[in-house]
Rosetta silent file (secondary structure, phi, psi, omega in degrees, C-alpha in Angstrom):
SEQUENCE: MDEHVPPQLPVTWRPRRATIIAYGMAVVMVAGAVVLAIIMPPQMFRLADRIGLVVFGVLVAGLLHLLGRLRVEADEHGITIVNALRVHRYEWPEVLDVTMEEGDPWPKIDLANGLTVGAMGIQSTERTRSRKAVAELSALIRDRGEAPDRA
SCORE:     score description
SCORE:     0.000 S_00000001
   1 L     0.000  137.276 -178.271  -57.739    1.496  -62.277 S_00000001
   2 L   -73.951  158.270 -179.786  -55.949    4.588  -61.039 S_00000001
   3 L   -72.460  125.076  177.158  -53.282    6.281  -63.127 S_00000001
   4 L  -120.593  149.354  171.584  -49.856    4.944  -62.243 S_00000001
   5 L   -80.582  132.706  179.744  -46.459    5.933  -63.493 S_00000001
   6 L   -59.417  141.302  179.468  -44.844    2.928  -65.185 S_00000001
   7 L   -73.039  163.468  175.589  -42.105    1.371  -63.031 S_00000001
   8 L   -66.163  140.492  179.273  -38.460    1.333  -64.034 S_00000001
   9 L   -99.943  149.320   -2.467  -37.569   -1.635  -66.238 S_00000001
  10 L   -77.189  153.972  178.472  -36.722   -4.416  -65.815 S_00000001
  11 E  -137.810  145.611  178.962  -39.255   -5.303  -63.132 S_00000001
  12 E  -128.540  132.348  173.614  -40.413   -8.652  -61.746 S_00000001
  13 E  -112.418  131.388  177.499  -43.625   -9.403  -59.891 S_00000001
  14 L  -145.180  148.746  179.191  -43.870  -12.646  -57.945 S_00000001
  15 L   -73.192  131.142 -177.926  -46.171  -13.893  -55.204 S_00000001
  16 H   -74.165  -52.683 -175.445  -44.486  -13.720  -51.819 S_00000001
  17 H   -64.591  -46.722 -177.472  -46.600  -16.263  -49.899 S_00000001
  18 H   -61.132  -38.683  179.461  -46.839  -18.875  -52.655 S_00000001
  19 H   -66.075  -46.473 -179.796  -43.080  -18.790  -53.177 S_00000001
  20 H   -62.633  -45.717 -179.170  -42.298  -19.144  -49.476 S_00000001
  21 H   -64.473  -46.150 -177.438  -44.820  -21.966  -49.022 S_00000001
  22 H   -61.798  -50.189 -178.128  -43.737  -23.861  -52.158 S_00000001
  23 H   -73.667  -31.386  174.776  -40.016  -23.778  -51.419 S_00000001
  24 H   -62.984  -45.455  178.051  -40.540  -24.298  -47.691 S_00000001
  25 H   -66.674  -34.236  177.554  -42.578  -27.433  -48.364 S_00000001
  26 H   -62.317  -42.894  177.784  -39.984  -28.601  -50.907 S_00000001
  27 H   -63.369  -44.245  179.109  -37.272  -28.402  -48.243 S_00000001
  28 H   -60.469  -43.327 -178.844  -39.495  -30.262  -45.767 S_00000001
  29 H   -62.799  -47.634 -178.429  -40.217  -33.006  -48.328 S_00000001
  30 H   -67.792  -46.656  179.869  -36.584  -33.603  -49.248 S_00000001
  31 H   -62.486  -42.911  178.965  -35.320  -33.382  -45.657 S_00000001
  32 H   -63.327  -40.656  179.168  -38.134  -35.630  -44.435 S_00000001
  33 H   -64.923  -40.925  179.328  -37.458  -38.203  -47.146 S_00000001
  34 H   -66.165  -45.070  179.780  -33.733  -38.262  -46.312 S_00000001
  35 H   -62.222  -45.611  178.141  -34.385  -38.582  -42.563 S_00000001
  36 H   -61.474  -41.022  179.516  -36.907  -41.386  -43.130 S_00000001
  37 H   -61.759  -31.985 -179.089  -34.508  -43.168  -45.470 S_00000001
  38 H   -78.933  -40.359 -172.176  -31.855  -43.084  -42.743 S_00000001
  39 H   -92.038   -5.516  179.502  -33.998  -44.140  -39.771 S_00000001
  40 L   -63.324  143.424 -179.302  -36.084  -46.877  -41.431 S_00000001
  41 L   -62.634  128.081 -175.965  -35.390  -50.331  -39.969 S_00000001
  42 L   -64.797  -27.712 -179.500  -32.793  -52.082  -42.150 S_00000001
  43 L   -71.426  -22.433 -178.326  -34.460  -55.511  -41.827 S_00000001
  44 L  -101.909  -28.158 -174.664  -37.682  -54.205  -43.464 S_00000001
  45 L  -124.304  122.029  179.932  -36.369  -51.648  -45.968 S_00000001
  46 L   -86.265  177.618 -179.272  -33.540  -52.324  -48.385 S_00000001
  47 H   -58.718  -41.746 -179.845  -31.278  -49.805  -50.090 S_00000001
  48 H   -61.714  -37.781  177.436  -33.593  -49.612  -53.127 S_00000001
  49 H   -63.766  -42.654 -179.557  -36.529  -48.683  -50.842 S_00000001
  50 H   -65.700  -43.755  178.300  -34.499  -45.924  -49.236 S_00000001
  51 H   -64.102  -41.648  178.364  -33.350  -44.550  -52.577 S_00000001
  52 H   -60.147  -39.829  178.753  -36.929  -44.685  -53.858 S_00000001
  53 H   -63.753  -44.443  179.373  -38.131  -42.675  -50.871 S_00000001
  54 H   -66.454  -41.276  178.079  -35.510  -39.963  -51.440 S_00000001
  55 H   -61.161  -41.786  177.661  -36.293  -39.884  -55.183 S_00000001
  56 H   -59.961  -45.016  178.019  -39.997  -39.479  -54.340 S_00000001
  57 H   -60.066  -40.480  179.167  -39.174  -36.538  -52.038 S_00000001
  58 H   -68.355  -38.816  177.580  -37.093  -34.914  -54.773 S_00000001
  59 H   -63.694  -42.761  177.314  -39.887  -35.407  -57.334 S_00000001
  60 H   -63.627  -40.170  177.554  -42.423  -33.769  -55.028 S_00000001
  61 H   -62.830  -36.947  176.976  -39.946  -30.916  -54.471 S_00000001
  62 H   -63.320  -40.780  176.508  -39.668  -30.565  -58.252 S_00000001
  63 H   -65.382  -39.589  177.726  -43.441  -30.225  -58.525 S_00000001
  64 H   -66.147  -31.524  176.104  -43.434  -27.624  -55.753 S_00000001
  65 H   -60.193  -36.162  178.424  -40.726  -25.737  -57.658 S_00000001
  66 H   -58.963  -32.967  176.646  -43.226  -25.316  -60.501 S_00000001
  67 H   -83.153  -29.284 -178.854  -45.397  -23.323  -58.085 S_00000001
  68 H   -76.339  -20.634 -175.827  -42.469  -21.485  -56.517 S_00000001
  69 L   -89.393    0.568 -177.232  -41.147  -20.126  -59.810 S_00000001
  70 L   -55.700  134.386  177.790  -44.315  -18.195  -60.726 S_00000001
  71 E  -170.428  163.714  172.210  -43.579  -14.642  -61.860 S_00000001
  72 E  -127.220  124.700 -179.137  -44.263  -11.909  -64.389 S_00000001
  73 E  -117.928  137.509  175.679  -41.247  -10.067  -65.767 S_00000001
  74 E  -122.628  136.556  175.981  -41.289   -6.895  -67.838 S_00000001
  75 L  -136.623 -171.723 -177.032  -38.336   -5.503  -69.746 S_00000001
  76 L   -58.909  -28.882 -172.662  -37.722   -3.046  -72.572 S_00000001
  77 L   -97.818  -22.433 -178.113  -38.975   -5.496  -75.207 S_00000001
  78 E   166.367 -156.512 -179.368  -42.033   -7.072  -73.586 S_00000001
  79 E  -124.140  149.643  174.387  -43.266   -9.341  -70.834 S_00000001
  80 E  -119.357  125.242  179.723  -42.493  -12.885  -69.787 S_00000001
  81 E  -109.948  112.753  179.826  -45.201  -14.778  -67.930 S_00000001
  82 E  -102.144  103.738  176.224  -43.856  -17.781  -66.008 S_00000001
  83 L   -99.052 -179.558 -174.636  -46.779  -19.992  -64.997 S_00000001
  84 L   -58.177  -45.481 -174.529  -46.592  -23.435  -63.399 S_00000001
  85 L  -109.632  -18.430 -175.883  -46.289  -25.420  -66.624 S_00000001
  86 L  -135.134  152.869  173.319  -45.557  -22.891  -69.369 S_00000001
  87 E  -115.875  126.198 -179.887  -43.488  -19.808  -70.009 S_00000001
  88 E  -113.288  137.599  176.702  -45.015  -17.208  -72.334 S_00000001
  89 E  -124.935  127.146  179.968  -43.059  -14.361  -73.930 S_00000001
  90 E  -131.707  137.790  173.220  -44.834  -11.430  -75.608 S_00000001
  91 E   -77.216  156.299 -176.125  -43.484   -8.275  -77.189 S_00000001
  92 H   -54.691  -42.447 -179.811  -45.177   -5.049  -76.063 S_00000001
  93 H   -63.273  -18.863  179.190  -47.234   -4.563  -79.266 S_00000001
  94 H   -79.806  -16.438 -173.498  -48.810   -8.000  -78.693 S_00000001
  95 E  -100.154  123.249 -177.712  -50.180   -7.007  -75.260 S_00000001
  96 E   -99.029  -40.984 -172.537  -53.437   -5.054  -75.150 S_00000001
  97 E  -163.742  164.620  172.180  -54.585   -5.002  -71.536 S_00000001
  98 E  -131.883  133.182  179.715  -54.437   -6.566  -68.085 S_00000001
  99 E  -136.061  145.641  172.940  -57.544   -7.172  -65.986 S_00000001
 100 L  -142.601  102.666 -179.878  -58.219   -8.720  -62.611 S_00000001
 101 L   -79.511  159.011  176.754  -61.858   -8.871  -61.632 S_00000001
 102 L   -57.091  128.694  179.535  -63.022   -9.386  -58.056 S_00000001
 103 L    94.584  -13.359  176.635  -62.731  -13.097  -57.280 S_00000001
 104 L   -71.726  139.833  179.536  -60.154  -13.880  -59.988 S_00000001
 105 L   -73.044  -27.159  178.999  -57.155  -15.795  -58.598 S_00000001
 106 L  -156.439  164.366 -177.841  -54.744  -13.871  -60.863 S_00000001
 107 L   -73.349  161.833  175.685  -54.927  -11.265  -63.624 S_00000001
 108 E  -112.784  137.040  177.836  -55.592  -12.012  -67.273 S_00000001
 109 E  -102.495  119.977  178.239  -53.435  -10.578  -70.027 S_00000001
 110 E   -89.298  131.507 -175.259  -55.386   -9.762  -73.215 S_00000001
 111 E  -111.340  157.143 -178.324  -53.388  -10.247  -76.398 S_00000001
 112 L   -63.417  -24.948 -179.096  -53.694   -8.770  -79.884 S_00000001
 113 L   -83.728    6.432  177.243  -54.331  -12.243  -81.380 S_00000001
 114 L    92.650   -8.000  179.306  -57.561  -12.540  -79.365 S_00000001
 115 L   -85.365  162.121  175.129  -56.187  -14.907  -76.730 S_00000001
 116 E  -128.642  135.823 -179.739  -56.053  -14.327  -72.994 S_00000001
 117 E  -122.934  132.307  174.733  -53.298  -15.670  -70.728 S_00000001
 118 E   -75.062  141.716  178.725  -53.444  -15.914  -66.947 S_00000001
 119 L  -110.517   86.178 -174.821  -50.524  -14.378  -65.091 S_00000001
 120 L   -65.435  -14.524 -179.923  -50.147  -16.654  -62.061 S_00000001
 121 L   -72.489   -8.266  174.595  -47.171  -14.629  -60.839 S_00000001
 122 L  -119.198  108.530 -173.932  -49.550  -11.990  -59.480 S_00000001
 123 L   -99.492  128.992 -178.258  -51.804  -13.593  -56.860 S_00000001
 124 L   -67.770  -17.756  178.546  -55.040  -11.893  -55.806 S_00000001
 125 L   -65.384  -22.695  175.265  -54.655  -13.328  -52.293 S_00000001
 126 L   -96.253   73.369 -165.757  -51.963  -10.693  -51.738 S_00000001
 127 H   -48.548  -58.065 -176.498  -54.513   -7.933  -52.150 S_00000001
 128 H   -65.142  -45.845  179.854  -52.444   -4.754  -51.852 S_00000001
 129 H   -63.496  -40.618 -177.952  -49.448   -6.145  -53.703 S_00000001
 130 H   -69.479  -39.288  178.018  -51.587   -7.589  -56.495 S_00000001
 131 H   -63.276  -42.484  178.831  -53.522   -4.344  -57.026 S_00000001
 132 H   -64.275  -43.661 -179.810  -50.250   -2.410  -57.196 S_00000001
 133 H   -62.745  -43.892  179.299  -48.707   -4.946  -59.595 S_00000001
 134 H   -64.169  -41.348  178.836  -51.745   -4.866  -61.905 S_00000001
 135 H   -63.686  -42.411  178.751  -51.741   -1.045  -61.871 S_00000001
 136 H   -65.890  -43.717  179.150  -48.016   -0.958  -62.699 S_00000001
 137 H   -64.368  -40.746  177.518  -48.379   -3.546  -65.459 S_00000001
 138 H   -60.864  -42.134  177.985  -51.376   -1.659  -66.847 S_00000001
 139 H   -63.726  -39.817  177.251  -49.331    1.566  -66.912 S_00000001
 140 H   -64.459  -41.265 -179.875  -46.525   -0.233  -68.758 S_00000001
 141 H   -64.264  -43.648  177.764  -48.985   -1.628  -71.306 S_00000001
 142 H   -62.434  -38.579 -176.380  -50.461    1.851  -71.892 S_00000001
 143 H   -75.684  -38.764 -171.176  -46.954    3.296  -72.176 S_00000001
 144 H  -116.788  -11.962 -175.984  -45.352    0.610  -74.347 S_00000001
 145 L   -74.559 -168.983 -179.294  -48.169   -1.438  -75.822 S_00000001
 146 L   -55.776  127.335 -179.837  -49.946   -1.087  -79.137 S_00000001
 147 L   -67.835  140.634  178.921  -50.531    2.584  -79.927 S_00000001
 148 L   -66.773  153.456  178.347  -54.215    3.561  -80.165 S_00000001
 149 L   -66.158  137.966  178.970  -55.670    4.269  -83.590 S_00000001
 150 L  -105.078  137.848 -178.668  -55.559    7.953  -84.497 S_00000001
 151 L   -84.077    0.000    0.000  -58.436    9.554  -86.398 S_00000001
């Protein structure tokens, strides 16, 4: 990875395409459910059916929100990794490295406790943006992470 100057904090990395697609589809689902609930023939579909359809659209939109909220945030104290189902918060000394191998969907954050966490907020499908984000995050980890052992 090339040497990068760490970015100014706070900084947030999020996938552009995934966010647009997730929230765009959420709007389509809710709007479509409302339109269908209005235009369905009243003799075949009762009020409960219509409400159920709108609730289903809102539930699907809620699931899409889980994909739309993906991000990695860095501040003075550490990083927050917002994945689809979990939010992880790590202080800088807990973070050792970030790697994204060819073919990985998102980078992996190596932690001092031996665990690795995927950072879904940086998507490899956005090639240039993801390489830049990984380089910036790597520079922050080198700058603020656990100090190397001195002999």
